[in-house]
N, CA and C atoms as a LAMMPS dump frame, in Angstrom:
ITEM: TIMESTEP
0
ITEM: NUMBER OF ATOMS
201
ITEM: BOX BOUNDS ff ff ff
-5.0000000000000000e+02 5.0000000000000000e+02
-5.0000000000000000e+02 5.0000000000000000e+02
-5.0000000000000000e+02 5.0000000000000000e+02
ITEM: ATOMS id mol type element x y z
1 1 1 N -221.843 -355.537 294.208
2 1 2 C -221.64 -355.176 295.649
3 1 3 C -221.325 -356.607 296.668
4 2 1 N -221.893 -357.415 296.396
5 2 2 C -221.514 -358.445 297.362
6 2 3 C -220.338 -359.111 297.055
7 3 1 N -220.022 -359.336 296.027
8 3 2 C -218.578 -359.937 295.284
9 3 3 C -217.423 -359.149 295.743
10 4 1 N -217.663 -357.944 295.973
11 4 2 C -216.571 -356.666 296.38
12 4 3 C -216.54 -357.222 297.966
13 5 1 N -217.598 -357.061 298.561
14 5 2 C -217.214 -357.518 300.096
15 5 3 C -216.889 -358.842 300.152
16 6 1 N -217.005 -359.902 299.665
17 6 2 C -216.682 -361.396 299.753
18 6 3 C -215.131 -361.241 299.551
19 7 1 N -214.533 -360.555 298.443
20 7 2 C -213.474 -360.31 297.821
21 7 3 C -212.519 -359.724 299.099
22 8 1 N -213.161 -358.56 299.649
23 8 2 C -212.336 -357.761 300.702
24 8 3 C -212.231 -358.375 301.694
25 9 1 N -213.277 -359.401 302.173
26 9 2 C -213.34 -360.352 303.363
27 9 3 C -212.124 -361.548 303.283
28 10 1 N -212.077 -361.839 302.12
29 10 2 C -210.805 -362.904 301.527
30 10 3 C -209.64 -362.332 301.932
31 11 1 N -209.39 -360.928 301.451
32 11 2 C -208.264 -360.332 301.755
33 11 3 C -208.079 -360.112 302.989
34 12 1 N -208.879 -359.52 303.525
35 12 2 C -208.615 -359.264 304.842
36 12 3 C -207.865 -360.533 305.837
37 13 1 N -208.603 -361.858 305.694
38 13 2 C -208.326 -363.063 306.498
39 13 3 C -206.963 -363.252 305.784
40 14 1 N -206.597 -363.06 304.588
41 14 2 C -205.352 -363.281 303.799
42 14 3 C -204.493 -362.536 304.666
43 15 1 N -204.75 -361.168 304.801
44 15 2 C -203.851 -360.598 305.498
45 15 3 C -203.722 -360.864 307.136
46 16 1 N -204.582 -361.67 307.823
47 16 2 C -204.373 -361.727 309.211
48 16 3 C -203.582 -362.843 309.126
49 17 1 N -203.859 -364.161 308.279
50 17 2 C -202.585 -364.938 308.167
51 17 3 C -201.62 -364.782 307.868
52 18 1 N -201.345 -364.115 307.012
53 18 2 C -200.066 -363.192 306.409
54 18 3 C -199.296 -362.865 307.778
55 19 1 N -199.766 -361.773 308.812
56 19 2 C -199.457 -360.953 309.806
57 19 3 C -198.875 -362.367 310.8
58 20 1 N -199.801 -363.156 310.792
59 20 2 C -199.133 -364.239 312.044
60 20 3 C -197.979 -365.139 311.496
61 21 1 N -198.099 -365.394 310.252
62 21 2 C -197.203 -366.127 309.553
63 21 3 C -195.75 -365.265 309.674
64 22 1 N -195.778 -364.106 309.468
65 22 2 C -194.34 -363.002 309.662
66 22 3 C -194.196 -362.686 311.336
67 23 1 N -194.869 -363.039 312.196
68 23 2 C -194.867 -362.616 313.493
69 23 3 C -195.004 -360.97 313.572
70 24 1 N -195.987 -360.737 312.976
71 24 2 C -196.626 -359.156 313.046
72 24 3 C -197.954 -359.558 314.173
73 25 1 N -197.733 -359.787 315.303
74 25 2 C -198.898 -360.201 315.983
75 25 3 C -199.672 -358.873 316.138
76 26 1 N -199.147 -357.927 316.747
77 26 2 C -200.088 -356.712 316.946
78 26 3 C -200.977 -356.258 315.747
79 27 1 N -200.269 -356.271 314.681
80 27 2 C -201.252 -355.851 313.376
81 27 3 C -202.194 -356.709 313.073
82 28 1 N -201.85 -358.21 313.209
83 28 2 C -202.976 -359.231 313.239
84 28 3 C -204.257 -359.061 313.869
85 29 1 N -203.839 -358.774 315.329
86 29 2 C -204.725 -358.607 316.189
87 29 3 C -205.44 -357.512 315.873
88 30 1 N -205.031 -356.457 315.399
89 30 2 C -205.972 -355.11 315.2
90 30 3 C -206.839 -355.477 314.089
91 31 1 N -206.196 -356.308 312.819
92 31 2 C -207.064 -356.723 311.898
93 31 3 C -207.98 -357.565 312.372
94 32 1 N -207.798 -358.393 313.299
95 32 2 C -208.991 -359.309 314.111
96 32 3 C -209.876 -358.555 314.545
97 33 1 N -209.658 -357.445 315.169
98 33 2 C -210.651 -356.297 315.599
99 33 3 C -211.486 -355.816 315.16
100 34 1 N -210.63 -354.997 314.038
101 34 2 C -211.202 -354.33 312.754
102 34 3 C -212.616 -355.079 312.232
103 35 1 N -212.178 -356.675 311.564
104 35 2 C -213.161 -357.499 311.487
105 35 3 C -214.037 -357.947 312.092
106 36 1 N -213.921 -357.976 313.591
107 36 2 C -215.378 -358.239 314.5
108 36 3 C -216.027 -356.951 314.61
109 37 1 N -215.329 -355.944 314.5
110 37 2 C -216.217 -354.455 314.652
111 37 3 C -217.051 -354.343 313.469
112 38 1 N -216.312 -354.522 312.294
113 38 2 C -217.087 -354.494 311.111
114 38 3 C -218.208 -355.26 310.947
115 39 1 N -218.149 -356.804 311.227
116 39 2 C -219.098 -357.717 311.363
117 39 3 C -220.298 -357.45 312.393
118 40 1 N -220.162 -356.634 313.19
119 40 2 C -220.997 -356.565 314.248
120 40 3 C -221.785 -355.157 313.837
121 41 1 N -221.197 -354.318 313.218
122 41 2 C -221.686 -353.228 312.653
123 41 3 C -222.683 -353.563 311.481
124 42 1 N -222.257 -354.563 310.684
125 42 2 C -223.273 -354.915 309.712
126 42 3 C -224.347 -355.886 310.144
127 43 1 N -224.092 -356.446 311.541
128 43 2 C -225.314 -357.424 312.015
129 43 3 C -226.402 -356.342 312.44
130 44 1 N -225.94 -355.275 313.321
131 44 2 C -226.782 -354.338 313.761
132 44 3 C -227.73 -353.595 312.448
133 45 1 N -226.879 -353.207 311.407
134 45 2 C -227.524 -352.652 310.194
135 45 3 C -228.732 -353.372 309.342
136 46 1 N -228.851 -354.753 309.326
137 46 2 C -229.405 -355.671 309.013
138 46 3 C -230.37 -355.937 310.055
139 47 1 N -230.201 -356.03 311.78
140 47 2 C -231.277 -355.948 312.461
141 47 3 C -232.153 -354.723 312.447
142 48 1 N -231.591 -353.734 312.213
143 48 2 C -232.613 -352.538 312.113
144 48 3 C -233.466 -352.758 310.783
145 49 1 N -232.932 -352.752 309.775
146 49 2 C -233.697 -353.163 308.539
147 49 3 C -234.695 -354.145 308.819
148 50 1 N -234.368 -355.312 309.356
149 50 2 C -235.459 -356.356 310.157
150 50 3 C -236.851 -355.851 310.598
151 51 1 N -236.164 -355.056 311.64
152 51 2 C -237.298 -354.619 312.628
153 51 3 C -238.124 -353.557 311.731
154 52 1 N -237.559 -352.78 310.836
155 52 2 C -238.483 -351.818 309.973
156 52 3 C -239.359 -352.526 309.111
157 53 1 N -238.728 -353.874 308.525
158 53 2 C -240.043 -354.612 307.441
159 53 3 C -240.843 -355.141 308.343
160 54 1 N -240.496 -355.629 309.63
161 54 2 C -241.674 -356.344 310.389
162 54 3 C -242.55 -355.446 310.968
163 55 1 N -242.025 -354.11 311.221
164 55 2 C -243.315 -353.08 311.296
165 55 3 C -244.086 -352.688 310.383
166 56 1 N -243.27 -352.604 309.316
167 56 2 C -244.211 -352.163 307.804
168 56 3 C -245.418 -353.301 307.911
169 57 1 N -245.065 -354.32 307.903
170 57 2 C -245.566 -355.731 307.62
171 57 3 C -247.05 -355.731 308.643
172 58 1 N -246.284 -355.421 309.984
173 58 2 C -247.547 -355.427 311.092
174 58 3 C -248.403 -354.359 310.632
175 59 1 N -248.204 -353.028 310.344
176 59 2 C -249.044 -351.878 310.25
177 59 3 C -250.165 -352.267 308.991
178 60 1 N -249.425 -352.859 307.872
179 60 2 C -250.08 -353.427 307.055
180 60 3 C -251.43 -354.609 307.001
181 61 1 N -250.852 -355.253 308.101
182 61 2 C -251.923 -356.12 308.493
183 61 3 C -253.112 -355.524 309.47
184 62 1 N -252.508 -354.403 310.061
185 62 2 C -253.57 -353.822 310.834
186 62 3 C -254.539 -353.33 310.193
187 63 1 N -254.19 -352.547 309.29
188 63 2 C -255.166 -351.97 308.148
189 63 3 C -255.575 -352.707 307.705
190 64 1 N -255.705 -354.106 307.378
191 64 2 C -256.092 -354.714 306.593
192 64 3 C -257.333 -355.206 307.39
193 65 1 N -256.916 -355.92 308.542
194 65 2 C -257.674 -355.918 309.8
195 65 3 C -258.784 -354.99 309.848
196 66 1 N -258.838 -354.018 309.924
197 66 2 C -259.604 -353.025 310.418
198 66 3 C -260.756 -352.661 309.08
199 67 1 N -260.276 -353.151 307.992
200 67 2 C -261.465 -352.844 306.991
201 67 3 C -262.26 -353.588 306.819
């Protein structure tokens, strides 16, 4: 899965560079906006996963402390 994501990221960056080289600035800026949007969404998902993990660990710690 990770190799697919890295390959897609490489293709997207290559497409952005190619669009700038071919004077297709609007398409390039659209791809940059798409890239930033996707990276922000991925960051939010990982943040939620991190909070869930920390909450689970805190509950486990509280249960051990009560015993």
